[in-house]
N, C-alpha and C positions, 0 to 999 in steps of 0.2 A: 867474772864469769867466763866458764868455759863453756865451748861449745858441745852439747851433748849429741851423739849419732846416735839413735836409737837404732833398731832393726828395721823399722818402717823407712827409714832414709837410706838405709843401705839395700833393702830391697829396691826402692825409687831408683837409685844408682847404676843396681843391677840391670833394670829394667832399660833405663836409657841408654847403659851402654850395648843392651843385646838391639836396642831398636837401631843405633847407629850402625852396628855391625851388618844387620841385614839389609839397610838400606845402600850400605857399601857393596854389598855383594850384587844386590838388584841391578844397581848402575854398573855394575862390571858386567853383567850378563848382559843388559841392554847395549852397552858399548860393543860387547863381543857380537850379537846379533846385528846389531848396525853396519858394523864393519863387514860383517858375513854376505848382507843385502848388498852393500855399497861393492865389495869385490863381485858378487854374482852379476850386477848391473855392468858395472866394468868391462865382464867376460863377455856377456853378451853383445854388447856394442862394439866392441874390437872384434867378435867372431863374424858378427853379421857385415861390420865393413869390411872385412878380408874376404867373405863370401861375395856381396855385391862388387867389389873393385875386381878381384879374379876374374870372373864371371861377365865382367864388363856390364852390368845393370845400368840403365840409363833411368834415371829420375824424374823423366819428361812425361810419362802417362802412367797412369792408375794401373793398367795393364803388364806394363813393364815391372812396377813394385810387386804386385801380384805374384809375377813371374820370379822376382828375386827371392820373396819371401817361399816360394815353391822350392826352390833349391836350397834354402838357408834350413827348411824345415827337413828336406830330405836328406841333407847334409849331418843336422841332428840325428836322425834316426839313424843314419849308417853308424854313428859314433856308437851311440846305445846298442844297436846290434854287434858291434865289435865287442864292447863291454860284457854284454851278455855270452857273445863266445867266450871269452876269455875265463869269464869267471865260472861256467858250465865246463871248462876244459880244467882250470884248477879244482874244483870240486871232485871231478872224476879220477885225480889223481891219488896215487896209494901215499898218505902221509904218514903210514905206519911208521917208528923208529925202526933203523937200522941194526938187525941182531947179529950182523955179522962182525960190527965194531968192538 
């Protein structure tokens, strides 16, 4: 007896293969998103630690912790303002090709 693979079984095999490929792609995207979240969390903790240590913020009272967070968010705001300045400067530049070359 020979096994007969009709068009139905080939179609089922293709569907199963497509499902495996889609699941692999989704898992890859989830792992990339998870890695991005982990890196973001590490950067936040390290930058917050840097600000708290360099400004000698004591963690002994709620008011000093709030003061540390104010300094941290002002620091983040200054970084965002610098990024805006750099971006607006780059946009205002003449990016046309050099016609003399």
